[in-house]
mmCIF file of the N, C-alpha and C atoms, coordinates in Angstrom:
data_MODEL
# 
_entry.id   MODEL 
# 
loop_
_atom_site.group_PDB 
_atom_site.id 
_atom_site.type_symbol 
_atom_site.label_atom_id 
_atom_site.label_alt_id 
_atom_site.label_comp_id 
_atom_site.label_asym_id 
_atom_site.label_entity_id 
_atom_site.label_seq_id 
_atom_site.pdbx_PDB_ins_code 
_atom_site.Cartn_x 
_atom_site.Cartn_y 
_atom_site.Cartn_z 
_atom_site.occupancy 
_atom_site.B_iso_or_equiv 
_atom_site.pdbx_formal_charge 
_atom_site.auth_seq_id 
_atom_site.auth_comp_id 
_atom_site.auth_asym_id 
_atom_site.auth_atom_id 
_atom_site.pdbx_PDB_model_num 
ATOM 1   N N  . MET A 1 1  ? 136.015 103.884 -58.744 1.00 0.00 ? 1  MET A N  1 
ATOM 2   C CA . MET A 1 1  ? 136.290 103.728 -57.321 1.00 0.00 ? 1  MET A CA 1 
ATOM 3   C C  . MET A 1 1  ? 134.962 103.675 -56.563 1.00 0.00 ? 1  MET A C  1 
ATOM 4   N N  . VAL A 1 2  ? 134.935 102.817 -55.564 1.00 0.00 ? 2  VAL A N  1 
ATOM 5   C CA . VAL A 1 2  ? 133.772 102.716 -54.691 1.00 0.00 ? 2  VAL A CA 1 
ATOM 6   C C  . VAL A 1 2  ? 134.277 102.726 -53.258 1.00 0.00 ? 2  VAL A C  1 
ATOM 7   N N  . GLY A 1 3  ? 133.841 103.702 -52.488 1.00 0.00 ? 3  GLY A N  1 
ATOM 8   C CA . GLY A 1 3  ? 134.283 103.800 -51.100 1.00 0.00 ? 3  GLY A CA 1 
ATOM 9   C C  . GLY A 1 3  ? 135.777 103.982 -50.958 1.00 0.00 ? 3  GLY A C  1 
ATOM 10  N N  . GLY A 1 4  ? 136.393 104.652 -51.921 1.00 0.00 ? 4  GLY A N  1 
ATOM 11  C CA . GLY A 1 4  ? 137.828 104.908 -51.877 1.00 0.00 ? 4  GLY A CA 1 
ATOM 12  C C  . GLY A 1 4  ? 138.687 103.745 -52.332 1.00 0.00 ? 4  GLY A C  1 
ATOM 13  N N  . VAL A 1 5  ? 138.076 102.672 -52.824 1.00 0.00 ? 5  VAL A N  1 
ATOM 14  C CA . VAL A 1 5  ? 138.810 101.493 -53.295 1.00 0.00 ? 5  VAL A CA 1 
ATOM 15  C C  . VAL A 1 5  ? 138.591 101.348 -54.792 1.00 0.00 ? 5  VAL A C  1 
ATOM 16  N N  . GLU A 1 6  ? 139.695 101.178 -55.534 1.00 0.00 ? 6  GLU A N  1 
ATOM 17  C CA . GLU A 1 6  ? 139.591 101.007 -56.972 1.00 0.00 ? 6  GLU A CA 1 
ATOM 18  C C  . GLU A 1 6  ? 138.901 99.678  -57.296 1.00 0.00 ? 6  GLU A C  1 
ATOM 19  N N  . LEU A 1 7  ? 138.022 99.702  -58.276 1.00 0.00 ? 7  LEU A N  1 
ATOM 20  C CA . LEU A 1 7  ? 137.223 98.526  -58.608 1.00 0.00 ? 7  LEU A CA 1 
ATOM 21  C C  . LEU A 1 7  ? 138.009 97.410  -59.275 1.00 0.00 ? 7  LEU A C  1 
ATOM 22  N N  . GLY A 1 8  ? 138.780 97.715  -60.282 1.00 0.00 ? 8  GLY A N  1 
ATOM 23  C CA . GLY A 1 8  ? 139.421 96.680  -61.078 1.00 0.00 ? 8  GLY A CA 1 
ATOM 24  C C  . GLY A 1 8  ? 138.419 96.110  -62.073 1.00 0.00 ? 8  GLY A C  1 
ATOM 25  N N  . ARG A 1 9  ? 138.898 95.248  -62.973 1.00 0.00 ? 9  ARG A N  1 
ATOM 26  C CA . ARG A 1 9  ? 138.032 94.728  -64.035 1.00 0.00 ? 9  ARG A CA 1 
ATOM 27  C C  . ARG A 1 9  ? 137.013 93.708  -63.546 1.00 0.00 ? 9  ARG A C  1 
ATOM 28  N N  . GLN A 1 10 ? 137.267 93.067  -62.436 1.00 0.00 ? 10 GLN A N  1 
ATOM 29  C CA . GLN A 1 10 ? 136.373 92.020  -61.966 1.00 0.00 ? 10 GLN A CA 1 
ATOM 30  C C  . GLN A 1 10 ? 135.160 92.542  -61.192 1.00 0.00 ? 10 GLN A C  1 
ATOM 31  N N  . PHE A 1 11 ? 135.107 93.855  -60.928 1.00 0.00 ? 11 PHE A N  1 
ATOM 32  C CA . PHE A 1 11 ? 133.986 94.437  -60.178 1.00 0.00 ? 11 PHE A CA 1 
ATOM 33  C C  . PHE A 1 11 ? 133.323 95.555  -60.966 1.00 0.00 ? 11 PHE A C  1 
ATOM 34  N N  . ILE A 1 12 ? 132.069 95.830  -60.616 1.00 0.00 ? 12 ILE A N  1 
ATOM 35  C CA . ILE A 1 12 ? 131.316 96.922  -61.212 1.00 0.00 ? 12 ILE A CA 1 
ATOM 36  C C  . ILE A 1 12 ? 130.609 97.670  -60.074 1.00 0.00 ? 12 ILE A C  1 
ATOM 37  N N  . GLU A 1 13 ? 130.437 98.966  -60.228 1.00 0.00 ? 13 GLU A N  1 
ATOM 38  C CA . GLU A 1 13 ? 129.740 99.763  -59.223 1.00 0.00 ? 13 GLU A CA 1 
ATOM 39  C C  . GLU A 1 13 ? 128.243 99.658  -59.470 1.00 0.00 ? 13 GLU A C  1 
ATOM 40  N N  . VAL A 1 14 ? 127.485 99.322  -58.414 1.00 0.00 ? 14 VAL A N  1 
ATOM 41  C CA . VAL A 1 14 ? 126.032 99.203  -58.557 1.00 0.00 ? 14 VAL A CA 1 
ATOM 42  C C  . VAL A 1 14 ? 125.311 99.972  -57.461 1.00 0.00 ? 14 VAL A C  1 
ATOM 43  N N  . GLN A 1 15 ? 124.108 100.402 -57.787 1.00 0.00 ? 15 GLN A N  1 
ATOM 44  C CA . GLN A 1 15 ? 123.187 101.049 -56.851 1.00 0.00 ? 15 GLN A CA 1 
ATOM 45  C C  . GLN A 1 15 ? 122.037 100.078 -56.656 1.00 0.00 ? 15 GLN A C  1 
ATOM 46  N N  . VAL A 1 16 ? 121.740 99.705  -55.427 1.00 0.00 ? 16 VAL A N  1 
ATOM 47  C CA . VAL A 1 16 ? 120.650 98.770  -55.157 1.00 0.00 ? 16 VAL A CA 1 
ATOM 48  C C  . VAL A 1 16 ? 119.343 99.552  -55.071 1.00 0.00 ? 16 VAL A C  1 
ATOM 49  N N  . ASP A 1 17 ? 118.462 99.333  -56.048 1.00 0.00 ? 17 ASP A N  1 
ATOM 50  C CA . ASP A 1 17 ? 117.176 100.032 -56.096 1.00 0.00 ? 17 ASP A CA 1 
ATOM 51  C C  . ASP A 1 17 ? 116.025 99.172  -55.611 1.00 0.00 ? 17 ASP A C  1 
ATOM 52  N N  . GLN A 1 18 ? 116.172 97.858  -55.689 1.00 0.00 ? 18 GLN A N  1 
ATOM 53  C CA . GLN A 1 18 ? 115.101 96.957  -55.288 1.00 0.00 ? 18 GLN A CA 1 
ATOM 54  C C  . GLN A 1 18 ? 115.725 95.660  -54.760 1.00 0.00 ? 18 GLN A C  1 
ATOM 55  N N  . PRO A 1 19 ? 115.987 95.596  -53.453 1.00 0.00 ? 19 PRO A N  1 
ATOM 56  C CA . PRO A 1 19 ? 116.629 94.394  -52.901 1.00 0.00 ? 19 PRO A CA 1 
ATOM 57  C C  . PRO A 1 19 ? 115.688 93.196  -52.900 1.00 0.00 ? 19 PRO A C  1 
ATOM 58  N N  . ILE A 1 20 ? 116.228 92.042  -53.235 1.00 0.00 ? 20 ILE A N  1 
ATOM 59  C CA . ILE A 1 20 ? 115.456 90.797  -53.180 1.00 0.00 ? 20 ILE A CA 1 
ATOM 60  C C  . ILE A 1 20 ? 115.913 89.988  -51.970 1.00 0.00 ? 20 ILE A C  1 
ATOM 61  N N  . GLU A 1 21 ? 117.209 89.797  -51.836 1.00 0.00 ? 21 GLU A N  1 
ATOM 62  C CA . GLU A 1 21 ? 117.790 89.071  -50.701 1.00 0.00 ? 21 GLU A CA 1 
ATOM 63  C C  . GLU A 1 21 ? 118.478 90.090  -49.787 1.00 0.00 ? 21 GLU A C  1 
ATOM 64  N N  . GLU A 1 22 ? 117.713 90.730  -48.919 1.00 0.00 ? 22 GLU A N  1 
ATOM 65  C CA . GLU A 1 22 ? 118.264 91.798  -48.083 1.00 0.00 ? 22 GLU A CA 1 
ATOM 66  C C  . GLU A 1 22 ? 119.362 91.326  -47.138 1.00 0.00 ? 22 GLU A C  1 
ATOM 67  N N  . CYS A 1 23 ? 119.358 90.053  -46.769 1.00 0.00 ? 23 CYS A N  1 
ATOM 68  C CA . CYS A 1 23 ? 120.360 89.521  -45.837 1.00 0.00 ? 23 CYS A CA 1 
ATOM 69  C C  . CYS A 1 23 ? 121.647 89.076  -46.524 1.00 0.00 ? 23 CYS A C  1 
ATOM 70  N N  . GLU A 1 24 ? 121.694 89.131  -47.856 1.00 0.00 ? 24 GLU A N  1 
ATOM 71  C CA . GLU A 1 24 ? 122.885 88.716  -48.611 1.00 0.00 ? 24 GLU A CA 1 
ATOM 72  C C  . GLU A 1 24 ? 124.068 89.599  -48.216 1.00 0.00 ? 24 GLU A C  1 
ATOM 73  N N  . LEU A 1 25 ? 125.171 88.951  -47.814 1.00 0.00 ? 25 LEU A N  1 
ATOM 74  C CA . LEU A 1 25 ? 126.372 89.694  -47.424 1.00 0.00 ? 25 LEU A CA 1 
ATOM 75  C C  . LEU A 1 25 ? 127.046 90.302  -48.642 1.00 0.00 ? 25 LEU A C  1 
ATOM 76  N N  . LEU A 1 26 ? 127.611 91.488  -48.456 1.00 0.00 ? 26 LEU A N  1 
ATOM 77  C CA . LEU A 1 26 ? 128.346 92.149  -49.530 1.00 0.00 ? 26 LEU A CA 1 
ATOM 78  C C  . LEU A 1 26 ? 129.697 91.475  -49.732 1.00 0.00 ? 26 LEU A C  1 
ATOM 79  N N  . VAL A 1 27 ? 130.175 91.487  -50.950 1.00 0.00 ? 27 VAL A N  1 
ATOM 80  C CA . VAL A 1 27 ? 131.501 90.958  -51.259 1.00 0.00 ? 27 VAL A CA 1 
ATOM 81  C C  . VAL A 1 27 ? 132.559 91.862  -50.641 1.00 0.00 ? 27 VAL A C  1 
ATOM 82  N N  . ARG A 1 28 ? 132.320 93.170  -50.694 1.00 0.00 ? 28 ARG A N  1 
ATOM 83  C CA . ARG A 1 28 ? 133.186 94.180  -50.064 1.00 0.00 ? 28 ARG A CA 1 
ATOM 84  C C  . ARG A 1 28 ? 132.306 95.060  -49.185 1.00 0.00 ? 28 ARG A C  1 
ATOM 85  N N  . GLU A 1 29 ? 132.530 94.993  -47.871 1.00 0.00 ? 29 GLU A N  1 
ATOM 86  C CA . GLU A 1 29 ? 131.760 95.859  -46.970 1.00 0.00 ? 29 GLU A CA 1 
ATOM 87  C C  . GLU A 1 29 ? 132.084 97.313  -47.268 1.00 0.00 ? 29 GLU A C  1 
ATOM 88  N N  . ARG A 1 30 ? 131.123 98.173  -46.931 1.00 0.00 ? 30 ARG A N  1 
ATOM 89  C CA . ARG A 1 30 ? 131.307 99.600  -47.204 1.00 0.00 ? 30 ARG A CA 1 
ATOM 90  C C  . ARG A 1 30 ? 130.612 100.442 -46.149 1.00 0.00 ? 30 ARG A C  1 
ATOM 91  N N  . GLU A 1 31 ? 131.341 101.304 -45.467 1.00 0.00 ? 31 GLU A N  1 
ATOM 92  C CA . GLU A 1 31 ? 130.803 102.315 -44.551 1.00 0.00 ? 31 GLU A CA 1 
ATOM 93  C C  . GLU A 1 31 ? 129.539 101.873 -43.811 1.00 0.00 ? 31 GLU A C  1 
ATOM 94  N N  . ASN A 1 32 ? 129.690 100.971 -42.875 1.00 0.00 ? 32 ASN A N  1 
ATOM 95  C CA . ASN A 1 32 ? 128.591 100.462 -42.050 1.00 0.00 ? 32 ASN A CA 1 
ATOM 96  C C  . ASN A 1 32 ? 127.566 99.646  -42.823 1.00 0.00 ? 32 ASN A C  1 
ATOM 97  N N  . CYS A 1 33 ? 127.895 99.194  -44.004 1.00 0.00 ? 33 CYS A N  1 
ATOM 98  C CA . CYS A 1 33 ? 127.021 98.334  -44.801 1.00 0.00 ? 33 CYS A CA 1 
ATOM 99  C C  . CYS A 1 33 ? 127.655 96.955  -44.894 1.00 0.00 ? 33 CYS A C  1 
ATOM 100 N N  . ARG A 1 34 ? 126.918 95.952  -44.420 1.00 0.00 ? 34 ARG A N  1 
ATOM 101 C CA . ARG A 1 34 ? 127.405 94.572  -44.496 1.00 0.00 ? 34 ARG A CA 1 
ATOM 102 C C  . ARG A 1 34 ? 126.524 93.714  -45.398 1.00 0.00 ? 34 ARG A C  1 
ATOM 103 N N  . THR A 1 35 ? 125.293 94.156  -45.653 1.00 0.00 ? 35 THR A N  1 
ATOM 104 C CA . THR A 1 35 ? 124.345 93.373  -46.445 1.00 0.00 ? 35 THR A CA 1 
ATOM 105 C C  . THR A 1 35 ? 123.727 94.217  -47.559 1.00 0.00 ? 35 THR A C  1 
ATOM 106 N N  . ILE A 1 36 ? 123.048 93.532  -48.482 1.00 0.00 ? 36 ILE A N  1 
ATOM 107 C CA . ILE A 1 36 ? 122.312 94.229  -49.545 1.00 0.00 ? 36 ILE A CA 1 
ATOM 108 C C  . ILE A 1 36 ? 121.274 95.168  -48.933 1.00 0.00 ? 36 ILE A C  1 
ATOM 109 N N  . GLY A 1 37 ? 120.601 94.722  -47.879 1.00 0.00 ? 37 GLY A N  1 
ATOM 110 C CA . GLY A 1 37 ? 119.600 95.553  -47.211 1.00 0.00 ? 37 GLY A CA 1 
ATOM 111 C C  . GLY A 1 37 ? 120.197 96.821  -46.626 1.00 0.00 ? 37 GLY A C  1 
ATOM 112 N N  . ASP A 1 38 ? 121.381 96.705  -46.006 1.00 0.00 ? 38 ASP A N  1 
ATOM 113 C CA . ASP A 1 38 ? 122.067 97.887  -45.463 1.00 0.00 ? 38 ASP A CA 1 
ATOM 114 C C  . ASP A 1 38 ? 122.360 98.883  -46.581 1.00 0.00 ? 38 ASP A C  1 
ATOM 115 N N  . THR A 1 39 ? 122.808 98.360  -47.722 1.00 0.00 ? 39 THR A N  1 
ATOM 116 C CA . THR A 1 39 ? 123.147 99.209  -48.858 1.00 0.00 ? 39 THR A CA 1 
ATOM 117 C C  . THR A 1 39 ? 121.920 99.940  -49.381 1.00 0.00 ? 39 THR A C  1 
ATOM 118 N N  . PHE A 1 40 ? 120.819 99.226  -49.503 1.00 0.00 ? 40 PHE A N  1 
ATOM 119 C CA . PHE A 1 40 ? 119.574 99.832  -49.977 1.00 0.00 ? 40 PHE A CA 1 
ATOM 120 C C  . PHE A 1 40 ? 119.134 100.958 -49.044 1.00 0.00 ? 40 PHE A C  1 
ATOM 121 N N  . THR A 1 41 ? 119.179 100.694 -47.744 1.00 0.00 ? 41 THR A N  1 
ATOM 122 C CA . THR A 1 41 ? 118.767 101.688 -46.753 1.00 0.00 ? 41 THR A CA 1 
ATOM 123 C C  . THR A 1 41 ? 119.657 102.919 -46.783 1.00 0.00 ? 41 THR A C  1 
ATOM 124 N N  . SER A 1 42 ? 120.966 102.711 -46.951 1.00 0.00 ? 42 SER A N  1 
ATOM 125 C CA . SER A 1 42 ? 121.918 103.830 -46.917 1.00 0.00 ? 42 SER A CA 1 
ATOM 126 C C  . SER A 1 42 ? 121.938 104.631 -48.211 1.00 0.00 ? 42 SER A C  1 
ATOM 127 N N  . GLY A 1 43 ? 121.579 103.988 -49.331 1.00 0.00 ? 43 GLY A N  1 
ATOM 128 C CA . GLY A 1 43 ? 121.632 104.675 -50.618 1.00 0.00 ? 43 GLY A CA 1 
ATOM 129 C C  . GLY A 1 43 ? 123.017 104.725 -51.236 1.00 0.00 ? 43 GLY A C  1 
ATOM 130 N N  . LEU A 1 44 ? 123.988 104.042 -50.619 1.00 0.00 ? 44 LEU A N  1 
ATOM 131 C CA . LEU A 1 44 ? 125.352 104.019 -51.151 1.00 0.00 ? 44 LEU A CA 1 
ATOM 132 C C  . LEU A 1 44 ? 125.466 103.052 -52.325 1.00 0.00 ? 44 LEU A C  1 
ATOM 133 N N  . THR A 1 45 ? 126.424 103.304 -53.202 1.00 0.00 ? 45 THR A N  1 
ATOM 134 C CA . THR A 1 45 ? 126.736 102.337 -54.250 1.00 0.00 ? 45 THR A CA 1 
ATOM 135 C C  . THR A 1 45 ? 127.723 101.327 -53.678 1.00 0.00 ? 45 THR A C  1 
ATOM 136 N N  . ILE A 1 46 ? 127.780 100.146 -54.304 1.00 0.00 ? 46 ILE A N  1 
ATOM 137 C CA . ILE A 1 46 ? 128.679 99.092  -53.837 1.00 0.00 ? 46 ILE A CA 1 
ATOM 138 C C  . ILE A 1 46 ? 129.445 98.496  -55.004 1.00 0.00 ? 46 ILE A C  1 
ATOM 139 N N  . ALA A 1 47 ? 130.530 97.798  -54.682 1.00 0.00 ? 47 ALA A N  1 
ATOM 140 C CA . ALA A 1 47 ? 131.268 97.018  -55.668 1.00 0.00 ? 47 ALA A CA 1 
ATOM 141 C C  . ALA A 1 47 ? 130.681 95.615  -55.664 1.00 0.00 ? 47 ALA A C  1 
ATOM 142 N N  . TRP A 1 48 ? 130.378 95.083  -56.862 1.00 0.00 ? 48 TRP A N  1 
ATOM 143 C CA . TRP A 1 48 ? 129.821 93.739  -56.971 1.00 0.00 ? 48 TRP A CA 1 
ATOM 144 C C  . TRP A 1 48 ? 130.528 93.034  -58.123 1.00 0.00 ? 48 TRP A C  1 
ATOM 145 N N  . PRO A 1 49 ? 130.769 91.734  -58.006 1.00 0.00 ? 49 PRO A N  1 
ATOM 146 C CA . PRO A 1 49 ? 131.468 91.040  -59.096 1.00 0.00 ? 49 PRO A CA 1 
ATOM 147 C C  . PRO A 1 49 ? 130.744 91.221  -60.430 1.00 0.00 ? 49 PRO A C  1 
ATOM 148 N N  . SER A 1 50 ? 131.475 91.658  -61.441 1.00 0.00 ? 50 SER A N  1 
ATOM 149 C CA . SER A 1 50 ? 130.856 91.912  -62.742 1.00 0.00 ? 50 SER A CA 1 
ATOM 150 C C  . SER A 1 50 ? 130.283 90.637  -63.345 1.00 0.00 ? 50 SER A C  1 
ATOM 151 N N  . SER A 1 51 ? 130.813 89.479  -62.994 1.00 0.00 ? 51 SER A N  1 
ATOM 152 C CA . SER A 1 51 ? 130.282 88.213  -63.509 1.00 0.00 ? 51 SER A CA 1 
ATOM 153 C C  . SER A 1 51 ? 128.903 87.901  -62.934 1.00 0.00 ? 51 SER A C  1 
ATOM 154 N N  . CYS A 1 52 ? 128.499 88.628  -61.889 1.00 0.00 ? 52 CYS A N  1 
ATOM 155 C CA . CYS A 1 52 ? 127.201 88.413  -61.240 1.00 0.00 ? 52 CYS A CA 1 
ATOM 156 C C  . CYS A 1 52 ? 126.214 89.520  -61.547 1.00 0.00 ? 52 CYS A C  1 
ATOM 157 N N  . VAL A 1 53 ? 126.480 90.299  -62.586 1.00 0.00 ? 53 VAL A N  1 
ATOM 158 C CA . VAL A 1 53 ? 125.594 91.395  -62.968 1.00 0.00 ? 53 VAL A CA 1 
ATOM 159 C C  . VAL A 1 53 ? 125.210 91.196  -64.428 1.00 0.00 ? 53 VAL A C  1 
ATOM 160 N N  . GLY A 1 54 ? 123.919 91.256  -64.701 1.00 0.00 ? 54 GLY A N  1 
ATOM 161 C CA . GLY A 1 54 ? 123.427 91.128  -66.067 1.00 0.00 ? 54 GLY A CA 1 
ATOM 162 C C  . GLY A 1 54 ? 122.418 92.215  -66.355 1.00 0.00 ? 54 GLY A C  1 
ATOM 163 N N  . GLN A 1 55 ? 122.161 92.475  -67.628 1.00 0.00 ? 55 GLN A N  1 
ATOM 164 C CA . GLN A 1 55 ? 121.202 93.512  -67.992 1.00 0.00 ? 55 GLN A CA 1 
ATOM 165 C C  . GLN A 1 55 ? 119.872 92.876  -68.349 1.00 0.00 ? 55 GLN A C  1 
ATOM 166 N N  . CYS A 1 56 ? 118.819 93.423  -67.775 1.00 0.00 ? 56 CYS A N  1 
ATOM 167 C CA . CYS A 1 56 ? 117.457 92.950  -68.018 1.00 0.00 ? 56 CYS A CA 1 
ATOM 168 C C  . CYS A 1 56 ? 116.654 94.136  -68.563 1.00 0.00 ? 56 CYS A C  1 
ATOM 169 N N  . LEU A 1 57 ? 116.380 94.130  -69.846 1.00 0.00 ? 57 LEU A N  1 
ATOM 170 C CA . LEU A 1 57 ? 115.719 95.248  -70.533 1.00 0.00 ? 57 LEU A CA 1 
ATOM 171 C C  . LEU A 1 57 ? 116.537 96.513  -70.340 1.00 0.00 ? 57 LEU A C  1 
ATOM 172 N N  . THR A 1 58 ? 116.046 97.491  -69.578 1.00 0.00 ? 58 THR A N  1 
ATOM 173 C CA . THR A 1 58 ? 116.785 98.739  -69.410 1.00 0.00 ? 58 THR A CA 1 
ATOM 174 C C  . THR A 1 58 ? 117.421 98.847  -68.031 1.00 0.00 ? 58 THR A C  1 
ATOM 175 N N  . SER A 1 59 ? 117.305 97.798  -67.215 1.00 0.00 ? 59 SER A N  1 
ATOM 176 C CA . SER A 1 59 ? 117.862 97.830  -65.868 1.00 0.00 ? 59 SER A CA 1 
ATOM 177 C C  . SER A 1 59 ? 118.923 96.754  -65.724 1.00 0.00 ? 59 SER A C  1 
ATOM 178 N N  . TRP A 1 60 ? 119.846 96.983  -64.829 1.00 0.00 ? 60 TRP A N  1 
ATOM 179 C CA . TRP A 1 60 ? 120.850 95.978  -64.513 1.00 0.00 ? 60 TRP A CA 1 
ATOM 180 C C  . TRP A 1 60 ? 120.386 95.221  -63.287 1.00 0.00 ? 60 TRP A C  1 
ATOM 181 N N  . VAL A 1 61 ? 120.627 93.923  -63.254 1.00 0.00 ? 61 VAL A N  1 
ATOM 182 C CA . VAL A 1 61 ? 120.196 93.102  -62.131 1.00 0.00 ? 61 VAL A CA 1 
ATOM 183 C C  . VAL A 1 61 ? 121.375 92.292  -61.604 1.00 0.00 ? 61 VAL A C  1 
ATOM 184 N N  . LEU A 1 62 ? 121.383 92.062  -60.291 1.00 0.00 ? 62 LEU A N  1 
ATOM 185 C CA . LEU A 1 62 ? 122.390 91.205  -59.679 1.00 0.00 ? 62 LEU A CA 1 
ATOM 186 C C  . LEU A 1 62 ? 121.953 89.765  -59.859 1.00 0.00 ? 62 LEU A C  1 
ATOM 187 N N  . LEU A 1 63 ? 122.857 88.939  -60.312 1.00 0.00 ? 63 LEU A N  1 
ATOM 188 C CA . LEU A 1 63 ? 122.569 87.526  -60.523 1.00 0.00 ? 63 LEU A CA 1 
ATOM 189 C C  . LEU A 1 63 ? 123.194 86.696  -59.428 1.00 0.00 ? 63 LEU A C  1 
ATOM 190 N N  . ASN A 1 64 ? 122.613 85.556  -59.115 1.00 0.00 ? 64 ASN A N  1 
ATOM 191 C CA . ASN A 1 64 ? 123.191 84.652  -58.124 1.00 0.00 ? 64 ASN A CA 1 
ATOM 192 C C  . ASN A 1 64 ? 124.366 83.918  -58.708 1.00 0.00 ? 64 ASN A C  1 
# 
């Protein structure tokens, strides 16, 4: 669950540690967060499509 909403198989919970496209809109808004930059600033985790997440060495990265 992320923000009280169940994820389902098509989403994964992510923590944004290093935003690249801060203006990118979230797929699911969360508690005053509308963009990747908002999420990074707030420190909240977000739901992101699992098809857009890949693993790079020991870190997970959001893919376009």
